[in-house]
N, C-alpha and C positions, 0 to 999 in steps of 0.2 A: 471729205471728198465726194461722198454720195450726195450731200446737200448741194454742193457746187454743180454736180452733173444734173441734178433735178432742176435747180434754178436757171441753169443755162439752156434748158430745153433739150439737152442731149438724151436724157432718159425717155422723154416723150416720143422720140424717134426710134428707140430701140424696140425690136420685136421680141427679144428674149434677153435674159441676163444669166450668165454662167459664172459661178463662183468656184474658185479652186478650193483646196483643202485649207484649213486654218491651223496648221500644227503650232502648238505653243502659244496660241492666241486667246485661250479661254482664261477668264479671270479666276483668281483663287476662291472667290465667294460663290462660284458656280455659274456665273453668266457666261454663256457660250457665244463665241463670235458668230457662229452660224444662226443661232437663235436671234441675235441682234439684227443680222441682215434679213432674216425671214420677217421680222417685225417691220423693218423699214420698207420691205417690198411686198407686203401683204395685199396692197391695192394695185400692184403692177398689172398691166393689161395683158401680159404674155407669160410664157413659162419662165420660172426661176429655178435653176438647177444648182445643186450644192455638191461639193466634193469632187469636182473634176480634177484629175491628176495632172495639173500643170502649174508652173511657177514654183512657189515654195511648197514642196510636197514631201511625204515621208517615204516615197518609193519612186519607181520610174516615172518620168515626166513626159507628157505629150507636148510637143512644140506646136503652137497655134500660129499659122501664117496670117499676116494682115492682108485683108482684101479678098481672101478666098470666099466663095459663096458656099454656105453650109445650110443644112436643114437641122433644126433642133427638134429632137424627138423626146418628149417628156412622158413619164409614166414609170412603171415598175422597172424597166430597163432603159433609163434615160441615156441619151447619147447624142453625139454630133455626127452627122453624115456629111462628108466633104463632097460637094457637087462638081468640083473642078479641081484640077491640079494646082498646087500652090506655086509651082515654077514650071516654066516651059522648057 
């Protein structure tokens, strides 16, 4: 799926990429899903965040609205800042 997004030009338009948690996705031989994604996105031109609590997660899940404008803050305390309400 990542290859398809890259070949279609969608990833070139993205300003950031946010990955959820990957519970139960690590291979028995030690390959971690987050490491695989980090390798795929090492040359990405913007911030790449991992472990966002949405989708398939081990705890409470944050609902992400489509189309809402957000600011991605990366660093020691990475986060999404919603710049507008998701609904009116």
